N, C-alpha and C positions, 0 to 999 in steps of 0.2 A: 451374806448371800452364799447359798450352797453352790457347790461346783457345777451341778447339773443346771442350776438357774443361770449361772454365768455362761455356761456353754450354750444354752438355749438363746440367751440374749445376743451373744456374739454371732451365732448362726443366723439369727434373724437380721442382724445388721449387715453381715457379709453377703447374704442372699438378697438383700434389699427387700426382705419381707417387712421390715420395720423402716419406715421412711418419715422424714420430717418435711413439713411444708404447710399448705393450706388445703384441707380436705373437708368435704361434706359427708357425714356419715349417713347410714340408712335411717337413723333417727332424726335426721335433719340438723343435728348439731354440727357446728364448725369446729374442726379439730386441728391442732398443730402437728399431729402425727397420725400415721395410718399403719395398720397391720394387715397384711394379706398373705396368708400361709401358702396360697397356691404358687407363689414364687419359689417355694422350696422344690417344686417339680422341675426347676431348670437344671438340676443335675448335681450329684455329689453330696446332697444334704440329708437324704431321707433316712439313712441308717442312724446317723447322729441324732436326727430329730426324734425318731422312734425311741431311741435310748433315753432321751430327756423325758419323754412321756412315761416310760417305764420307771425311771428313777423317781418321778413325781408320785407314781402309784405306790412304790415301795415306801417313800418318805411319809406319805399320808396314811399308810397302813390301812388301806381300804380293801374290802372284800366285795365280790359281785359274782353274778352267775353268767352274764353275757355282756357283749359290747354292741353299742349302737352308734353309728356314725351318720349324722344328719347330712342330707344333700346340701351343698355339693362338697365342701372341703372336708367335712366329717367322713366322707366316703374313703378318701385316700388316707386320712389320719387314722381312722379306725382300722383300716387294712394293715398299715405298717406297724401299728401298735400290737394288733392281734398277732402278726407274724413274729415280732421280736419276743413277745411273751411266749409264743409257742416254741421258739428256739430254746427258751430257758425252761421248757417243760410245763408251762402254764397255758393250758389250752382252753379257749373260750369260744362259744358260738358268736358269730359276727353277723350283723344285719345292718341294712341302711335303707333309706326311703327314696322313692322317686318324687320329683316335684309334681308330676301328673300321674294319675292312676292309669295303669295299662289295662286295656280291655281285651287282650288276646294273650296266647301263651299261658304263662303262670298267673297272669292277671294281678290286680291289686297294686298297692303302692309300696310294699315292702319287698326288698330283695334279700334272700336268705330266710331262714326260719323266723317266725315272729318272735320278738323278744319275750322272754319269760323270766319269772323270778326277779331278782334284784339286777337292775340294768345300770351299766356304766355308759354314760353318754360322753363321747369324745368329740370335741370341736376345737376351732382355732381361737376364738375370742368371744368374750361376753361384754356387751356395751350396755344398752338399755334393757336387755333381757327378752326382747320381743321374739327373736328366732328361737331362743331356748325354750320359751313357753310353748311354741308350736311343737317342738320335738317331745316335750314332756306330755302334752295332751295326746299325741299319737301313741306314745307308749302306754299311757293310762287307758286309752280306749281299747287296747288289745288285752288289757287285764294284767299287765306287768307293772313292776314297781320301779319308777325312775329314781333310784337310790342316790346316785352320784353323778355329777357332771364335772368332767375334767377338761379344762381349756388351757391353751398356751398362754394367753394373756387375759387378765381381768383388768379392764379399763377403770374399775372402781368408780363407776359413774352412778348417778341417781337413776332409779328405775322410773316408775310412774309417780312416785311420791318423793319424799326427802331422804329415804334410806336407799342404800345401794341396790343395784339390780341383783347382786348376789344374795343380799339379805332378804330381798323380796322373794326370790325363788326358794330359798331355804325355809322361809316362813310359810309360804303358800303351799308348798308341796312336801314339806317335811323331808328334805333331802340335803345332801352335802355338796357344796360347790367348791372345787379345788382348782387352783391355777398354778402354772409353773412360775410365771412372773406376774407382776401387776404394775400399775402406774407408779407406785412408790418405789418399786425396784428400779424402774427406768430412770426416775429422778435421781435416786441414789447413785446409780451407775454414771449418769451424766455429770454429777457433782465431782466424781473422782476421775473423770476422763476428759482431758483437755480438748479432745476432738468434738465433744458433744456439749461442752459447757455453754456454748452459744444458744442452745435450745432451752436452757433451764428456765428462763423467765417465762417463756410461752407455756412450757409444761406446767409450771406452778400456777400460772394464771388460769389455765384450763382446769386444773384440779380445784382451784378456789371456786370456779363458777359451777362446775358440774360434778365435782367429787363428792363422795358420801362415805 
């Protein structure tokens, strides 16, 4: 595990972004853990969070022309990543979408200039891939190229078939999906940390049922 991955995982646990219990996901699947990046907004975590995303970008050696953050969590994630990249002299246009089209003022459902060229989509998590496909279709409809998707957590779950949602997105849209951590990372961390060993059997059972 790389240092920024460990930092991200411990940030998620300390901020209660990553919790264990009984949860129903948007996909309808029952999960023993849940990831909600919005809890990072409770204070004191955003700079470190942005730094983890920046380190993941550097580690993956990816290039892009602009950043797109899907509503709603991608809005603040895209913003803080854009800001920390700018601090290091790497300036990229940033845009994000509204859930509903605005019919007055600047109108439309994109805030900021429309994405163009190769687009980096920044979000918190990928599960079944449904939300990711919505963002990709928006970007493609504008004429831009959804080249890379970077998420904090890849749940490594099946998409609509027997391959993972990540593999589905990469195959369908000829793009690269990158994550800071994934379910395997979480299981490995739990195996080496006595505080989280009690969740191991549930995590492994979930991976056996929905993993790909």
